[in-house]
N, C-alpha and C positions, 0 to 999 in steps of 0.2 A: 618669221620663217615657218612654212607649213610643216606639219608633222609628216614623217615618212609613212607611206602606205605600202605595205608588203603585199605583193600580188602573186598568186599561184594560178597557173593554167593547168587544168586537168584534161587530158586527152584519153578518150576511151571509145568503146563501141556501145551502142544502146544495150542496156541490160547488165553491164559490168559494174555499175555503181559509181560512175564519175560524178553524177549529180549528187548522190548521197554523200560522197566524200567532200565535195565542195561545200555543201551546207553543213555537214558535221563539223568540219574544221572551223567554219565560221561560228557555229553554235558554241563550240568549246572555247573559242577566243572570247566570245561575249561573256561566257560564264567566268572567264579569267579576268574580267574587268576591262577588256579591250573593246574597240568598235570594230564591227566586221560586216561583211556581206558575203553571201555564197549563193551562186546562181548558175543555171545551165545556159548554154547557147545551142539551140537546135531547132530545126523546123519539123516537118512532118515525117522525119526519119522513122524507120522501123527498127526492130531488134537487130543488132549487129551493125547498124550504120554508124559511121564516125560521129561522135559528139564531143563537145568541148564544154568544160565548166570553169568557173572562175571563183576565186576567193580573194577578198581584200581584208587586210587586218591593219589596224592603226591604233595608236594611243590617243588619237584625237578624232572627233566626229568626221565621218566620211560623207562628203557632199556630192560626189560624182556617182552617177547611176547609169553606167554604160559598160560595154565590154572593156576589158583591159587593153591598153595600148602597149604595155610592157609588163613582163613577168619577172619576178625575182627567183622563181623556181618553176619547173615544169615536171609534171608526173604523167607518164604514159602507161596506160593500163594494158596495152596490147602491142607487142613489138611488130606486128604486121602493119600497123599504122605508119611505121617509119618509111614504108614504100609508097604510101598513099597521101600523107599529110606532112607538111613541113612543121613538125611539132616544135621546132625551136625558133619559129618566125618572130615571136614576141619576147624571147628570152634575152634579158639584158646581159651585157658582157660580164664574164666572170661568175655567172650564177649557175647553180646546179640543175642538171636534168636527170630524172630518175626514170628508169625503164623497167617494167615488169617483163622479165625474160629469163630463160634458162641459160642464155649465152653469157659469155664473159664481157666485162665492160670494154675491153680493148676491141673486141669484135663489133660491138654495138657502136662504138665511137666512129668507126669507119662508115656507118650508114647515115650518120647525122651531118647536117650542115651546121657546123659549130663556128661560133665567133671565138676570138682569142680568150683563153683563160677559163672557158667553161668546163665544169667538172661533170663527168658521167658516173652515175651510180646505177647498179643493177640489184634486183632482188627477184627471186622466183615466187612472186605473190600468188600465182595460180597454184603452185605446189603447196604452199603454206595454207592457202584456203582449203584445198582438197584434204590435206592432212588434218587440219584443226576444225574445220566447219563441215566437211563432207562434200563441199562444192567448190569449184574453181572460180570463186568470186573474189577479185583482187582488191576491192576498195579499202577494206579495213587494213589488210597488210600494207598497202601502199601508203596509207596514212602513217602507220608506224614507222616505215622506212623514211618517209619524208620528214617526220619529226626528228629522227636521229640525225639526218644530214643537215637540217636547218636549225635545229634547236629552238624553233619558233614557239612551241608550247610544250609543257611537260607531258610526257607520255602517260603518266598516271591520271591526268585530267580527263582522259577519254573514257575511262571505265563507266562513269555515271551516264555519259551520253550514249554509250553503247547499250547500257541497261534500259535507258529511256526509249531509244529508237527501236531496238530489236526485241526487248523483253515483252512488250505488249503483243507483238505479232507472232513471235517464234518460240518463246519460252527460255528457260534458264540454260538449257543445253547449248542453244545457239549463242546466247550471251557469253557464256563461258568460253566457247570455241572462238568467238570473235576477239575476246580479250587475250586469249593465248596467241591468236594469229597476229594481233597488233604488236604484242611484245616480242614474238619470235621474229617478225620482219624487222623490228627495231634492232635486234641483235644480228640478223643475217645479211643486212644490206652491205654491199661491197662497192668500193671506189675503184675507178679505172683510170 
């Protein structure tokens, strides 16, 4: 019997960090001794255009190298995408969808084309990013919220990766802000 591959679909707009989130979760899974892939799916889109990223995580080697056909979780970085893209098209029955929004989960649920048993979670990742980093970049807060609802990887395992990815480019202030944003979203995500 083949090992289970856990798939995450990341929906965002160019510049929101969906690609970074997909690869960061894959890198942290790898550091935790798992097999993983993280990659974007986009063409020549520009800043603000819809993009999709994927992450695969498994306890066994992953031999498939294509877009996901089914997702075990979906993370949506921009709630305006709900009117443009069917973000739940690949979401397996009973799996969670996480939306970055200031709206309540019950209100967001009405906008989604959900299958039976799917759970909706919301977090205001833009506000968290603005408060903790100084910019409304939702990727790290969305990772924190997703780790809370899935339990996929320990939240503390992301600190080293944030240091590595952001420390070289931005300095300690941005690293510390991202770590606070990660943990705050982990605490503030709400179910609907």
